[in-house]
PyMOL Python script that loads the backbone (N, CA, C, O; Angstrom):
from pymol import cmd

cmd.read_pdbstr("""\
ATOM      1  N   UNK A   1     -12.778 -22.289 -21.153  1.00  0.00           N
ATOM      2  CA  UNK A   1     -12.518 -21.748 -22.461  1.00  0.00           C
ATOM      3  C   UNK A   1     -12.225 -20.245 -22.383  1.00  0.00           C
ATOM      4  O   UNK A   1     -11.235 -19.782 -22.949  1.00  0.00           O
ATOM      5  N   UNK A   2     -13.068 -19.485 -21.692  1.00  0.00           N
ATOM      6  CA  UNK A   2     -12.850 -18.050 -21.552  1.00  0.00           C
ATOM      7  C   UNK A   2     -11.550 -17.793 -20.798  1.00  0.00           C
ATOM      8  O   UNK A   2     -10.796 -16.881 -21.140  1.00  0.00           O
ATOM      9  N   UNK A   3     -11.294 -18.592 -19.783  1.00  0.00           N
ATOM     10  CA  UNK A   3     -10.064 -18.436 -19.007  1.00  0.00           C
ATOM     11  C   UNK A   3      -8.836 -18.626 -19.905  1.00  0.00           C
ATOM     12  O   UNK A   3      -7.859 -17.886 -19.790  1.00  0.00           O
ATOM     13  N   UNK A   4      -8.890 -19.613 -20.791  1.00  0.00           N
ATOM     14  CA  UNK A   4      -7.779 -19.866 -21.715  1.00  0.00           C
ATOM     15  C   UNK A   4      -7.577 -18.694 -22.677  1.00  0.00           C
ATOM     16  O   UNK A   4      -6.444 -18.319 -22.977  1.00  0.00           O
ATOM     17  N   UNK A   5      -8.661 -18.133 -23.146  1.00  0.00           N
ATOM     18  CA  UNK A   5      -8.574 -17.002 -24.071  1.00  0.00           C
ATOM     19  C   UNK A   5      -7.932 -15.801 -23.375  1.00  0.00           C
ATOM     20  O   UNK A   5      -7.043 -15.157 -23.932  1.00  0.00           O
ATOM     21  N   UNK A   6      -8.381 -15.508 -22.173  1.00  0.00           N
ATOM     22  CA  UNK A   6      -7.828 -14.372 -21.428  1.00  0.00           C
ATOM     23  C   UNK A   6      -6.358 -14.610 -21.107  1.00  0.00           C
ATOM     24  O   UNK A   6      -5.555 -13.681 -21.201  1.00  0.00           O
ATOM     25  N   UNK A   7      -5.989 -15.827 -20.733  1.00  0.00           N
ATOM     26  CA  UNK A   7      -4.585 -16.133 -20.464  1.00  0.00           C
ATOM     27  C   UNK A   7      -3.740 -15.974 -21.725  1.00  0.00           C
ATOM     28  O   UNK A   7      -2.607 -15.498 -21.659  1.00  0.00           O
ATOM     29  N   UNK A   8      -4.282 -16.367 -22.861  1.00  0.00           N
ATOM     30  CA  UNK A   8      -3.574 -16.221 -24.127  1.00  0.00           C
ATOM     31  C   UNK A   8      -3.349 -14.744 -24.453  1.00  0.00           C
ATOM     32  O   UNK A   8      -2.246 -14.357 -24.841  1.00  0.00           O
ATOM     33  N   UNK A   9      -4.376 -13.927 -24.301  1.00  0.00           N
ATOM     34  CA  UNK A   9      -4.245 -12.485 -24.536  1.00  0.00           C
ATOM     35  C   UNK A   9      -3.235 -11.892 -23.569  1.00  0.00           C
ATOM     36  O   UNK A   9      -2.371 -11.110 -23.963  1.00  0.00           O
ATOM     37  N   UNK A  10      -3.348 -12.265 -22.309  1.00  0.00           N
ATOM     38  CA  UNK A  10      -2.460 -11.715 -21.277  1.00  0.00           C
ATOM     39  C   UNK A  10      -1.000 -12.059 -21.560  1.00  0.00           C
ATOM     40  O   UNK A  10      -0.115 -11.237 -21.321  1.00  0.00           O
ATOM     41  N   UNK A  11      -0.743 -13.247 -22.059  1.00  0.00           N
ATOM     42  CA  UNK A  11       0.639 -13.662 -22.333  1.00  0.00           C
ATOM     43  C   UNK A  11       1.226 -12.965 -23.558  1.00  0.00           C
ATOM     44  O   UNK A  11       2.438 -12.766 -23.632  1.00  0.00           O
ATOM     45  N   UNK A  12       0.376 -12.592 -24.524  1.00  0.00           N
ATOM     46  CA  UNK A  12       0.864 -11.965 -25.759  1.00  0.00           C
ATOM     47  C   UNK A  12       0.888 -10.445 -25.703  1.00  0.00           C
ATOM     48  O   UNK A  12       1.601  -9.812 -26.482  1.00  0.00           O
ATOM     49  N   UNK A  13       0.118  -9.847 -24.793  1.00  0.00           N
ATOM     50  CA  UNK A  13       0.069  -8.395 -24.632  1.00  0.00           C
ATOM     51  C   UNK A  13      -0.160  -7.654 -25.957  1.00  0.00           C
ATOM     52  O   UNK A  13       0.652  -6.810 -26.336  1.00  0.00           O
ATOM     53  N   UNK A  14      -1.252  -7.959 -26.661  1.00  0.00           N
ATOM     54  CA  UNK A  14      -1.458  -7.334 -27.976  1.00  0.00           C
ATOM     55  C   UNK A  14      -1.821  -5.852 -27.874  1.00  0.00           C
ATOM     56  O   UNK A  14      -2.283  -5.374 -26.838  1.00  0.00           O
ATOM     57  N   UNK A  15      -1.603  -5.161 -28.958  1.00  0.00           N
ATOM     58  CA  UNK A  15      -2.012  -3.781 -29.112  1.00  0.00           C
ATOM     59  C   UNK A  15      -3.394  -3.808 -29.767  1.00  0.00           C
ATOM     60  O   UNK A  15      -3.552  -4.370 -30.851  1.00  0.00           O
ATOM     61  N   UNK A  16      -4.392  -3.208 -29.119  1.00  0.00           N
ATOM     62  CA  UNK A  16      -5.778  -3.289 -29.577  1.00  0.00           C
ATOM     63  C   UNK A  16      -6.290  -1.897 -29.933  1.00  0.00           C
ATOM     64  O   UNK A  16      -6.244  -0.979 -29.115  1.00  0.00           O
ATOM     65  N   UNK A  17      -6.781  -1.751 -31.172  1.00  0.00           N
ATOM     66  CA  UNK A  17      -7.362  -0.487 -31.591  1.00  0.00           C
ATOM     67  C   UNK A  17      -8.847  -0.508 -31.280  1.00  0.00           C
ATOM     68  O   UNK A  17      -9.604  -1.278 -31.871  1.00  0.00           O
ATOM     69  N   UNK A  18      -9.260   0.342 -30.349  1.00  0.00           N
ATOM     70  CA  UNK A  18     -10.667   0.445 -29.964  1.00  0.00           C
ATOM     71  C   UNK A  18     -11.315   1.585 -30.732  1.00  0.00           C
ATOM     72  O   UNK A  18     -10.844   2.721 -30.678  1.00  0.00           O
ATOM     73  N   UNK A  19     -12.376   1.291 -31.435  1.00  0.00           N
ATOM     74  CA  UNK A  19     -13.150   2.325 -32.118  1.00  0.00           C
ATOM     75  C   UNK A  19     -14.456   2.459 -31.336  1.00  0.00           C
ATOM     76  O   UNK A  19     -15.316   1.579 -31.381  1.00  0.00           O
ATOM     77  N   UNK A  20     -14.586   3.557 -30.631  1.00  0.00           N
ATOM     78  CA  UNK A  20     -15.731   3.735 -29.752  1.00  0.00           C
ATOM     79  C   UNK A  20     -16.067   5.218 -29.639  1.00  0.00           C
ATOM     80  O   UNK A  20     -15.360   6.061 -30.192  1.00  0.00           O
ATOM     81  N   UNK A  21     -17.121   5.530 -28.939  1.00  0.00           N
ATOM     82  CA  UNK A  21     -17.455   6.943 -28.732  1.00  0.00           C
ATOM     83  C   UNK A  21     -16.726   7.457 -27.492  1.00  0.00           C
ATOM     84  O   UNK A  21     -16.137   6.682 -26.738  1.00  0.00           O
ATOM     85  N   UNK A  22     -16.773   8.777 -27.292  1.00  0.00           N
ATOM     86  CA  UNK A  22     -16.026   9.383 -26.186  1.00  0.00           C
ATOM     87  C   UNK A  22     -16.573   8.981 -24.823  1.00  0.00           C
ATOM     88  O   UNK A  22     -15.824   8.950 -23.846  1.00  0.00           O
ATOM     89  N   UNK A  23     -17.843   8.679 -24.739  1.00  0.00           N
ATOM     90  CA  UNK A  23     -18.445   8.299 -23.462  1.00  0.00           C
ATOM     91  C   UNK A  23     -17.922   6.943 -22.996  1.00  0.00           C
ATOM     92  O   UNK A  23     -17.644   6.760 -21.811  1.00  0.00           O
ATOM     93  N   UNK A  24     -17.789   6.003 -23.912  1.00  0.00           N
ATOM     94  CA  UNK A  24     -17.381   4.643 -23.552  1.00  0.00           C
ATOM     95  C   UNK A  24     -15.872   4.404 -23.650  1.00  0.00           C
ATOM     96  O   UNK A  24     -15.402   3.328 -23.283  1.00  0.00           O
ATOM     97  N   UNK A  25     -15.112   5.375 -24.132  1.00  0.00           N
ATOM     98  CA  UNK A  25     -13.684   5.177 -24.386  1.00  0.00           C
ATOM     99  C   UNK A  25     -12.910   4.772 -23.132  1.00  0.00           C
ATOM    100  O   UNK A  25     -12.092   3.854 -23.184  1.00  0.00           O
ATOM    101  N   UNK A  26     -13.154   5.432 -22.026  1.00  0.00           N
ATOM    102  CA  UNK A  26     -12.429   5.115 -20.795  1.00  0.00           C
ATOM    103  C   UNK A  26     -12.739   3.700 -20.324  1.00  0.00           C
ATOM    104  O   UNK A  26     -11.834   2.960 -19.941  1.00  0.00           O
ATOM    105  N   UNK A  27     -14.008   3.325 -20.352  1.00  0.00           N
ATOM    106  CA  UNK A  27     -14.380   1.971 -19.935  1.00  0.00           C
ATOM    107  C   UNK A  27     -13.740   0.922 -20.839  1.00  0.00           C
ATOM    108  O   UNK A  27     -13.223  -0.085 -20.356  1.00  0.00           O
ATOM    109  N   UNK A  28     -13.774   1.155 -22.144  1.00  0.00           N
ATOM    110  CA  UNK A  28     -13.167   0.203 -23.084  1.00  0.00           C
ATOM    111  C   UNK A  28     -11.663   0.096 -22.869  1.00  0.00           C
ATOM    112  O   UNK A  28     -11.105  -1.000 -22.912  1.00  0.00           O
ATOM    113  N   UNK A  29     -11.010   1.222 -22.640  1.00  0.00           N
ATOM    114  CA  UNK A  29      -9.568   1.199 -22.386  1.00  0.00           C
ATOM    115  C   UNK A  29      -9.253   0.434 -21.102  1.00  0.00           C
ATOM    116  O   UNK A  29      -8.305  -0.350 -21.065  1.00  0.00           O
ATOM    117  N   UNK A  30     -10.034   0.654 -20.063  1.00  0.00           N
ATOM    118  CA  UNK A  30      -9.803  -0.040 -18.793  1.00  0.00           C
ATOM    119  C   UNK A  30     -10.033  -1.544 -18.912  1.00  0.00           C
ATOM    120  O   UNK A  30      -9.292  -2.331 -18.324  1.00  0.00           O
ATOM    121  N   UNK A  31     -11.039  -1.944 -19.656  1.00  0.00           N
ATOM    122  CA  UNK A  31     -11.296  -3.371 -19.871  1.00  0.00           C
ATOM    123  C   UNK A  31     -10.149  -3.991 -20.658  1.00  0.00           C
ATOM    124  O   UNK A  31      -9.689  -5.089 -20.345  1.00  0.00           O
ATOM    125  N   UNK A  32      -9.694  -3.278 -21.682  1.00  0.00           N
ATOM    126  CA  UNK A  32      -8.574  -3.771 -22.489  1.00  0.00           C
ATOM    127  C   UNK A  32      -7.329  -3.942 -21.625  1.00  0.00           C
ATOM    128  O   UNK A  32      -6.628  -4.947 -21.742  1.00  0.00           O
ATOM    129  N   UNK A  33      -7.051  -2.969 -20.760  1.00  0.00           N
ATOM    130  CA  UNK A  33      -5.899  -3.062 -19.857  1.00  0.00           C
ATOM    131  C   UNK A  33      -6.058  -4.209 -18.856  1.00  0.00           C
ATOM    132  O   UNK A  33      -5.086  -4.888 -18.522  1.00  0.00           O
ATOM    133  N   UNK A  34      -7.275  -4.417 -18.386  1.00  0.00           N
ATOM    134  CA  UNK A  34      -7.530  -5.463 -17.395  1.00  0.00           C
ATOM    135  C   UNK A  34      -7.214  -6.853 -17.923  1.00  0.00           C
ATOM    136  O   UNK A  34      -6.732  -7.700 -17.172  1.00  0.00           O
ATOM    137  N   UNK A  35      -7.475  -7.103 -19.194  1.00  0.00           N
ATOM    138  CA  UNK A  35      -7.182  -8.429 -19.742  1.00  0.00           C
ATOM    139  C   UNK A  35      -5.746  -8.560 -20.226  1.00  0.00           C
ATOM    140  O   UNK A  35      -5.352  -9.606 -20.742  1.00  0.00           O
ATOM    141  N   UNK A  36      -4.953  -7.483 -20.057  1.00  0.00           N
ATOM    142  CA  UNK A  36      -3.538  -7.574 -20.367  1.00  0.00           C
ATOM    143  C   UNK A  36      -3.125  -7.037 -21.718  1.00  0.00           C
ATOM    144  O   UNK A  36      -1.974  -7.206 -22.120  1.00  0.00           O
ATOM    145  N   UNK A  37      -4.036  -6.391 -22.430  1.00  0.00           N
ATOM    146  CA  UNK A  37      -3.698  -5.816 -23.732  1.00  0.00           C
ATOM    147  C   UNK A  37      -3.434  -4.317 -23.575  1.00  0.00           C
ATOM    148  O   UNK A  37      -3.673  -3.742 -22.514  1.00  0.00           O
ATOM    149  N   UNK A  38      -2.943  -3.703 -24.636  1.00  0.00           N
ATOM    150  CA  UNK A  38      -2.687  -2.267 -24.640  1.00  0.00           C
ATOM    151  C   UNK A  38      -3.655  -1.581 -25.597  1.00  0.00           C
ATOM    152  O   UNK A  38      -3.679  -1.900 -26.785  1.00  0.00           O
ATOM    153  N   UNK A  39      -4.454  -0.643 -25.093  1.00  0.00           N
ATOM    154  CA  UNK A  39      -5.441   0.006 -25.955  1.00  0.00           C
ATOM    155  C   UNK A  39      -4.885   1.188 -26.737  1.00  0.00           C
ATOM    156  O   UNK A  39      -3.986   1.892 -26.278  1.00  0.00           O
ATOM    157  N   UNK A  40      -5.438   1.389 -27.927  1.00  0.00           N
ATOM    158  CA  UNK A  40      -5.211   2.597 -28.717  1.00  0.00           C
ATOM    159  C   UNK A  40      -6.586   3.155 -29.039  1.00  0.00           C
ATOM    160  O   UNK A  40      -7.481   2.424 -29.464  1.00  0.00           O
ATOM    161  N   UNK A  41      -6.746   4.446 -28.835  1.00  0.00           N
ATOM    162  CA  UNK A  41      -7.997   5.131 -29.160  1.00  0.00           C
ATOM    163  C   UNK A  41      -7.678   6.219 -30.177  1.00  0.00           C
ATOM    164  O   UNK A  41      -7.649   7.399 -29.827  1.00  0.00           O
ATOM    165  N   UNK A  42      -7.439   5.843 -31.426  1.00  0.00           N
ATOM    166  CA  UNK A  42      -7.070   6.798 -32.465  1.00  0.00           C
ATOM    167  C   UNK A  42      -8.311   7.373 -33.130  1.00  0.00           C
ATOM    168  O   UNK A  42      -9.189   6.631 -33.573  1.00  0.00           O
ATOM    169  N   UNK A  43      -8.380   8.693 -33.197  1.00  0.00           N
ATOM    170  CA  UNK A  43      -9.520   9.361 -33.819  1.00  0.00           C
ATOM    171  C   UNK A  43      -9.270   9.744 -35.268  1.00  0.00           C
ATOM    172  O   UNK A  43     -10.178   9.680 -36.097  1.00  0.00           O
ATOM    173  N   UNK A  44      -8.069  10.134 -35.568  1.00  0.00           N
ATOM    174  CA  UNK A  44      -7.746  10.626 -36.901  1.00  0.00           C
ATOM    175  C   UNK A  44      -7.625   9.477 -37.907  1.00  0.00           C
ATOM    176  O   UNK A  44      -7.003   8.458 -37.605  1.00  0.00           O
ATOM    177  N   UNK A  45      -8.205   9.628 -39.079  1.00  0.00           N
ATOM    178  CA  UNK A  45      -8.109   8.570 -40.099  1.00  0.00           C
ATOM    179  C   UNK A  45      -6.669   8.176 -40.420  1.00  0.00           C
ATOM    180  O   UNK A  45      -6.390   6.996 -40.636  1.00  0.00           O
ATOM    181  N   UNK A  46      -5.745   9.147 -40.454  1.00  0.00           N
ATOM    182  CA  UNK A  46      -4.350   8.833 -40.753  1.00  0.00           C
ATOM    183  C   UNK A  46      -3.749   7.918 -39.680  1.00  0.00           C
ATOM    184  O   UNK A  46      -2.969   7.019 -39.994  1.00  0.00           O
ATOM    185  N   UNK A  47      -4.111   8.148 -38.426  1.00  0.00           N
ATOM    186  CA  UNK A  47      -3.616   7.282 -37.355  1.00  0.00           C
ATOM    187  C   UNK A  47      -4.116   5.858 -37.531  1.00  0.00           C
ATOM    188  O   UNK A  47      -3.382   4.901 -37.285  1.00  0.00           O
ATOM    189  N   UNK A  48      -5.365   5.719 -37.958  1.00  0.00           N
ATOM    190  CA  UNK A  48      -5.926   4.381 -38.171  1.00  0.00           C
ATOM    191  C   UNK A  48      -5.204   3.652 -39.293  1.00  0.00           C
ATOM    192  O   UNK A  48      -4.918   2.459 -39.191  1.00  0.00           O
ATOM    193  N   UNK A  49      -4.912   4.386 -40.371  1.00  0.00           N
ATOM    194  CA  UNK A  49      -4.196   3.788 -41.497  1.00  0.00           C
ATOM    195  C   UNK A  49      -2.796   3.377 -41.064  1.00  0.00           C
ATOM    196  O   UNK A  49      -2.344   2.282 -41.399  1.00  0.00           O
ATOM    197  N   UNK A  50      -2.102   4.240 -40.324  1.00  0.00           N
ATOM    198  CA  UNK A  50      -0.761   3.918 -39.834  1.00  0.00           C
ATOM    199  C   UNK A  50      -0.784   2.661 -38.972  1.00  0.00           C
ATOM    200  O   UNK A  50       0.084   1.797 -39.096  1.00  0.00           O
ATOM    201  N   UNK A  51      -1.774   2.569 -38.105  1.00  0.00           N
ATOM    202  CA  UNK A  51      -1.899   1.398 -37.237  1.00  0.00           C
ATOM    203  C   UNK A  51      -2.127   0.141 -38.058  1.00  0.00           C
ATOM    204  O   UNK A  51      -1.508  -0.892 -37.802  1.00  0.00           O
ATOM    205  N   UNK A  52      -3.016   0.223 -39.048  1.00  0.00           N
ATOM    206  CA  UNK A  52      -3.326  -0.942 -39.882  1.00  0.00           C
ATOM    207  C   UNK A  52      -2.106  -1.392 -40.677  1.00  0.00           C
ATOM    208  O   UNK A  52      -1.862  -2.590 -40.816  1.00  0.00           O
ATOM    209  N   UNK A  53      -1.340  -0.438 -41.197  1.00  0.00           N
ATOM    210  CA  UNK A  53      -0.139  -0.785 -41.964  1.00  0.00           C
ATOM    211  C   UNK A  53       0.884  -1.474 -41.068  1.00  0.00           C
ATOM    212  O   UNK A  53       1.495  -2.463 -41.472  1.00  0.00           O
ATOM    213  N   UNK A  54       1.073  -0.967 -39.875  1.00  0.00           N
ATOM    214  CA  UNK A  54       2.054  -1.555 -38.954  1.00  0.00           C
ATOM    215  C   UNK A  54       1.633  -2.950 -38.494  1.00  0.00           C
ATOM    216  O   UNK A  54       2.476  -3.787 -38.172  1.00  0.00           O
ATOM    217  N   UNK A  55       0.334  -3.188 -38.467  1.00  0.00           N
ATOM    218  CA  UNK A  55      -0.185  -4.467 -37.982  1.00  0.00           C
ATOM    219  C   UNK A  55      -0.514  -5.440 -39.101  1.00  0.00           C
ATOM    220  O   UNK A  55      -1.078  -6.502 -38.839  1.00  0.00           O
ATOM    221  N   UNK A  56      -0.177  -5.109 -40.342  1.00  0.00           N
ATOM    222  CA  UNK A  56      -0.633  -5.935 -41.467  1.00  0.00           C
ATOM    223  C   UNK A  56      -0.122  -7.371 -41.418  1.00  0.00           C
ATOM    224  O   UNK A  56      -0.766  -8.269 -41.960  1.00  0.00           O
ATOM    225  N   UNK A  57       1.005  -7.603 -40.788  1.00  0.00           N
ATOM    226  CA  UNK A  57       1.523  -8.967 -40.686  1.00  0.00           C
ATOM    227  C   UNK A  57       0.891  -9.749 -39.544  1.00  0.00           C
ATOM    228  O   UNK A  57       1.051 -10.966 -39.453  1.00  0.00           O
ATOM    229  N   UNK A  58       0.186  -9.061 -38.692  1.00  0.00           N
ATOM    230  CA  UNK A  58      -0.503  -9.717 -37.581  1.00  0.00           C
ATOM    231  C   UNK A  58      -1.970  -9.884 -37.936  1.00  0.00           C
ATOM    232  O   UNK A  58      -2.507  -9.153 -38.768  1.00  0.00           O
ATOM    233  N   UNK A  59      -2.603 -10.837 -37.308  1.00  0.00           N
ATOM    234  CA  UNK A  59      -4.044 -10.962 -37.486  1.00  0.00           C
ATOM    235  C   UNK A  59      -4.707  -9.841 -36.718  1.00  0.00           C
ATOM    236  O   UNK A  59      -4.364  -9.600 -35.561  1.00  0.00           O
ATOM    237  N   UNK A  60      -5.633  -9.162 -37.327  1.00  0.00           N
ATOM    238  CA  UNK A  60      -6.313  -8.050 -36.710  1.00  0.00           C
ATOM    239  C   UNK A  60      -7.807  -8.360 -36.646  1.00  0.00           C
ATOM    240  O   UNK A  60      -8.553  -8.004 -37.558  1.00  0.00           O
ATOM    241  N   UNK A  61      -8.251  -9.026 -35.568  1.00  0.00           N
ATOM    242  CA  UNK A  61      -9.673  -9.342 -35.468  1.00  0.00           C
ATOM    243  C   UNK A  61     -10.482  -8.073 -35.248  1.00  0.00           C
ATOM    244  O   UNK A  61     -10.041  -7.157 -34.555  1.00  0.00           O
ATOM    245  N   UNK A  62     -11.647  -8.026 -35.831  1.00  0.00           N
ATOM    246  CA  UNK A  62     -12.498  -6.853 -35.708  1.00  0.00           C
ATOM    247  C   UNK A  62     -13.889  -7.300 -35.274  1.00  0.00           C
ATOM    248  O   UNK A  62     -14.498  -8.178 -35.886  1.00  0.00           O
ATOM    249  N   UNK A  63     -14.369  -6.685 -34.218  1.00  0.00           N
ATOM    250  CA  UNK A  63     -15.750  -6.897 -33.766  1.00  0.00           C
ATOM    251  C   UNK A  63     -16.452  -5.567 -33.759  1.00  0.00           C
ATOM    252  O   UNK A  63     -16.005  -4.627 -33.102  1.00  0.00           O
ATOM    253  N   UNK A  64     -17.532  -5.479 -34.472  1.00  0.00           N
ATOM    254  CA  UNK A  64     -18.320  -4.254 -34.492  1.00  0.00           C
ATOM    255  C   UNK A  64     -19.665  -4.543 -33.837  1.00  0.00           C
ATOM    256  O   UNK A  64     -20.351  -5.496 -34.205  1.00  0.00           O
ATOM    257  N   UNK A  65     -20.026  -3.736 -32.891  1.00  0.00           N
ATOM    258  CA  UNK A  65     -21.278  -3.928 -32.179  1.00  0.00           C
ATOM    259  C   UNK A  65     -22.245  -2.839 -32.522  1.00  0.00           C
ATOM    260  O   UNK A  65     -23.367  -2.827 -32.017  1.00  0.00           O
TER     261      UNK A  65
END
""", "prot")
cmd.dss("prot")
cmd.show_as("cartoon", "prot")
cmd.util.cbc("prot")
cmd.orient("prot")
């Protein structure tokens, strides 16, 4: 099941907005790249809004830990 999910992500190459702190940002970006996605680490609220507007037609899953 996990293998199928990772293969699906890898085949679609999604753009992923990571909301994290500065300490974990590099690790999160590297993990995102490893599974085949492209990370965005936007700090400015305007950048987040722009990203959300551009992605509104796509499903944007959100996990908050």
